[in-house]
C-alpha positions as CSV (number, residue, x, y, z in Angstrom):
1,X,15.0,-9.4,-74.6
2,X,15.9,-12.6,-76.4
3,X,15.3,-15.4,-73.8
4,X,17.6,-17.9,-75.5
5,X,21.2,-18.1,-76.6
6,X,22.5,-19.6,-79.8
7,X,24.4,-22.9,-79.5
8,X,25.8,-25.0,-82.3
9,X,22.6,-26.2,-84.0
10,X,20.5,-25.5,-80.9
11,X,18.9,-22.8,-78.9
12,X,19.7,-22.6,-75.1
13,X,17.0,-21.0,-73.1
14,X,18.2,-18.3,-70.8
15,X,15.7,-19.6,-68.2
16,X,17.4,-22.0,-65.8
17,X,15.6,-24.1,-63.1
18,X,17.2,-24.3,-59.7
19,X,16.5,-27.1,-57.3
20,X,18.4,-26.6,-54.1
21,X,19.6,-29.7,-52.3
22,X,17.0,-31.1,-49.9
23,X,14.3,-28.7,-51.2
24,X,11.1,-29.6,-52.9
25,X,10.5,-26.2,-54.4
26,X,11.9,-25.3,-57.8
27,X,13.1,-21.8,-58.5
28,X,13.7,-20.2,-61.9
29,X,16.2,-17.6,-63.0
30,X,17.7,-16.1,-66.1
31,X,21.4,-16.5,-66.8
32,X,23.5,-13.4,-67.6
33,X,26.9,-15.2,-67.9
34,X,27.7,-18.8,-68.7
35,X,30.9,-20.7,-69.3
36,X,32.2,-24.2,-68.6
37,X,33.0,-23.4,-64.9
38,X,29.7,-21.9,-63.8
39,X,26.8,-19.6,-64.4
40,X,25.6,-16.2,-63.1
41,X,21.9,-15.9,-62.7
42,X,19.5,-13.1,-62.1
43,X,16.9,-14.3,-59.6
44,X,14.9,-12.7,-56.8
45,X,15.6,-15.4,-54.3
46,X,18.2,-15.5,-51.5
47,X,20.2,-18.7,-51.0
48,X,22.3,-19.9,-48.0
49,X,26.0,-19.6,-48.4
50,X,27.7,-22.5,-50.3
51,X,24.2,-23.9,-51.2
52,X,24.2,-27.0,-53.4
53,X,21.7,-27.3,-56.2
54,X,20.9,-29.0,-59.4
55,X,20.6,-26.6,-62.3
56,X,18.4,-27.6,-65.3
57,X,19.3,-26.1,-68.7
58,X,16.8,-26.3,-71.6
59,X,17.9,-26.8,-75.2
60,X,15.8,-26.8,-78.4
61,X,17.2,-28.0,-81.7
62,X,16.2,-26.6,-85.1
63,X,13.8,-29.4,-85.7
64,X,11.9,-28.7,-82.5
65,X,13.4,-31.4,-80.3
66,X,13.9,-30.3,-76.7
67,X,16.5,-31.5,-74.3
68,X,17.0,-30.9,-70.6
69,X,20.5,-31.2,-69.1
70,X,21.1,-31.2,-65.4
71,X,24.3,-30.0,-63.8
72,X,25.1,-30.0,-60.1
73,X,26.5,-26.7,-58.7
74,X,27.5,-24.9,-55.5
75,X,26.8,-21.3,-54.7
76,X,29.9,-19.2,-55.2
77,X,28.6,-15.7,-54.4
78,X,25.4,-13.7,-54.2
79,X,25.0,-9.9,-54.6
80,X,21.6,-8.3,-54.8
81,X,19.6,-10.2,-57.4
82,X,22.7,-11.8,-59.0
83,X,24.1,-15.2,-57.9
84,X,26.9,-17.3,-59.2
85,X,26.9,-21.1,-59.1
86,X,30.1,-23.1,-59.9
87,X,29.5,-26.4,-61.6
88,X,30.5,-29.5,-59.7
89,X,30.7,-32.3,-62.3
90,X,31.5,-35.0,-59.7
91,X,28.1,-34.4,-58.1
92,X,26.1,-34.3,-61.3
93,X,23.7,-37.0,-62.3
94,X,25.3,-40.0,-64.0
95,X,26.2,-39.4,-67.6
96,X,27.7,-41.5,-70.4
97,X,30.5,-38.9,-70.5
98,X,33.3,-38.7,-68.1
99,X,32.4,-35.1,-67.2
100,X,28.8,-33.9,-67.7
101,X,29.9,-30.3,-68.0
102,X,32.2,-31.2,-70.9
103,X,29.5,-33.4,-72.3
104,X,26.9,-30.7,-72.3
105,X,29.2,-28.1,-73.8
106,X,30.6,-30.5,-76.4
107,X,27.3,-31.9,-77.4
108,X,25.3,-28.7,-77.8
109,X,28.4,-26.5,-77.9
110,X,30.7,-24.1,-79.1
111,X,28.1,-22.2,-77.2
112,X,28.1,-19.1,-79.3
113,X,28.0,-17.0,-76.1
114,X,31.1,-15.0,-75.3
115,X,34.2,-17.2,-75.1
116,X,35.8,-17.6,-71.7
117,X,37.4,-14.2,-71.0
118,X,41.1,-13.9,-71.6
119,X,42.5,-11.9,-68.8
120,X,45.1,-9.2,-69.5
121,X,48.8,-10.1,-69.3
122,X,50.5,-9.7,-66.0
123,X,51.2,-6.1,-65.2
124,X,55.0,-6.0,-64.7
125,X,57.9,-8.1,-64.4
126,X,57.6,-7.0,-60.8
127,X,54.2,-7.8,-59.3
128,X,52.2,-4.8,-58.0
129,X,50.5,-5.2,-54.6
130,X,46.8,-4.7,-54.1
131,X,44.9,-4.6,-50.8
132,X,41.5,-6.2,-51.3
133,X,38.8,-5.4,-48.7
134,X,35.5,-7.3,-49.0
135,X,33.4,-8.7,-46.2
136,X,31.6,-11.4,-48.3
137,X,33.9,-14.5,-48.3
138,X,32.8,-15.9,-51.7
139,X,33.3,-12.6,-53.5
140,X,36.6,-11.9,-51.9
141,X,37.9,-15.3,-52.9
142,X,36.8,-14.8,-56.6
143,X,38.2,-11.3,-56.7
144,X,41.5,-12.4,-55.2
145,X,42.0,-15.3,-57.6
146,X,41.1,-13.1,-60.6
147,X,43.8,-10.5,-59.7
148,X,46.4,-13.2,-58.8
149,X,45.9,-14.8,-62.2
150,X,46.9,-11.5,-63.7
151,X,50.2,-11.4,-61.7
152,X,49.2,-9.0,-58.9
153,X,50.2,-9.7,-55.3
154,X,47.0,-9.6,-53.3
155,X,46.6,-9.0,-49.6
156,X,43.1,-9.3,-48.4
157,X,40.9,-8.5,-45.4
158,X,37.3,-9.1,-44.5
159,X,36.7,-5.9,-42.4
160,X,38.2,-2.4,-42.4
161,X,39.7,-3.0,-38.9
162,X,41.6,-6.0,-40.2
163,X,42.5,-4.1,-43.4
164,X,44.0,-1.3,-41.4
165,X,46.3,-3.7,-39.7
166,X,47.3,-5.3,-43.0
167,X,47.9,-1.9,-44.5
168,X,50.1,-0.7,-41.6
169,X,52.3,-3.8,-42.0
170,X,52.6,-3.5,-45.7
171,X,52.2,0.2,-46.4
172,X,55.4,0.6,-48.4
173,X,54.4,-2.1,-50.9
174,X,50.7,-1.5,-51.4
175,X,50.0,0.6,-54.5
176,X,46.2,0.1,-54.7
177,X,43.3,-0.6,-52.4
178,X,40.2,-2.2,-53.9
179,X,37.4,-1.9,-51.3
180,X,33.7,-2.4,-50.9
181,X,31.9,0.8,-50.2
182,X,29.3,-0.4,-47.7
183,X,31.0,-2.3,-44.9
184,X,30.2,-3.2,-41.3
185,X,31.3,-0.3,-39.0
186,X,33.5,2.2,-40.9
187,X,32.6,2.3,-44.6
188,X,35.1,2.2,-47.5
189,X,35.7,5.9,-48.0
190,X,36.0,6.5,-44.2
191,X,38.6,3.7,-44.0
192,X,40.6,5.1,-47.0
193,X,40.6,8.8,-46.0
194,X,43.3,8.8,-43.3
195,X,45.5,6.5,-45.5
196,X,45.4,8.9,-48.4
197,X,46.0,11.9,-46.2
198,X,49.4,10.5,-45.5
199,X,49.9,8.9,-48.9
200,X,48.1,11.0,-51.6
201,X,49.6,8.8,-54.3
202,X,47.8,5.7,-53.0
203,X,45.3,4.6,-55.6
204,X,41.7,3.4,-54.7
205,X,39.0,1.5,-56.5
206,X,35.6,1.4,-54.9
207,X,33.0,-1.3,-55.6
208,X,29.4,-1.7,-54.5
209,X,26.1,-3.4,-55.3
210,X,24.4,-0.1,-54.4
211,X,23.6,2.1,-57.4
212,X,26.4,4.6,-58.2
213,X,23.9,7.4,-58.4
214,X,22.7,6.8,-54.9
215,X,26.2,6.7,-53.5
216,X,26.8,10.1,-55.2
217,X,23.4,11.5,-54.1
218,X,24.0,10.6,-50.4
219,X,27.6,11.9,-50.6
220,X,29.2,8.5,-49.8
221,X,31.3,8.8,-52.9
222,X,32.4,11.9,-54.9
223,X,31.9,12.0,-58.7
224,X,34.9,10.7,-60.6
225,X,36.1,8.3,-58.0
226,X,37.1,4.9,-59.7
227,X,34.1,2.6,-59.2
228,X,32.9,-0.9,-60.1
229,X,29.2,-1.6,-60.1
230,X,28.5,-5.1,-58.7
231,X,28.1,-7.6,-60.2
232,X,31.0,-7.2,-62.6
233,X,33.1,-9.6,-64.7
234,X,36.7,-10.6,-64.1
235,X,37.6,-8.5,-67.2
236,X,35.9,-5.4,-65.6
237,X,37.9,-5.9,-62.5
238,X,41.3,-6.4,-64.1
239,X,40.7,-3.6,-66.6
240,X,39.8,-1.1,-63.9
241,X,42.8,-2.1,-61.7
242,X,45.2,-1.7,-64.7
243,X,43.6,1.6,-65.7
244,X,43.9,3.1,-62.1
245,X,47.5,1.8,-61.6
246,X,48.6,3.2,-64.9
247,X,47.9,6.7,-63.4
248,X,49.9,5.9,-60.3
């Protein structure tokens, strides 16, 4: 695996140093996604919710000169060995530029990594309604904002007991349920089963950090059920939702 990414005239190491606020120990991870709002890292290290940290990015120019840029960030979500930190320019070490994030990206930039994803156009003229069920607060917030940016009306719930109440109040308008598989108490498929028995046309998308093959093996899901493997990108989420709703 190439452990660096091409940047205009530079190479950006995929290795990122993480120094949590108030900690003396430095952790290292490899980024899998990076844009001007934040970074997704692969790291075998749990962090407390909403942890603040300084992230150190390592650049090397063609003539061998090396540069380290430090960006302050806050933990957005964590799933398995993947974590996302959102950049917080106002907390970053002083820089000659107004925003260190812009400074880093304009100085080394046109990071030749994937451009910021362009989300699909809104689905209607009339917004379709999605019930989102996710017990992890950070992930639920990100998923909700992603869907709302695409024009969907999103109702969300943390637990299946709460989701059941939300569904009963809005059953006539909900076209799709996006739910985590492994939830406290009743799991996703058990929550959905009675709803689909009365509304077979109700569409479902399951998501989980557990391997899909294990969910099939242990008969938690059946083959062919719409599924998103965590972690996934905003484009993965919106594409799957549009695909499933197109068959409604």
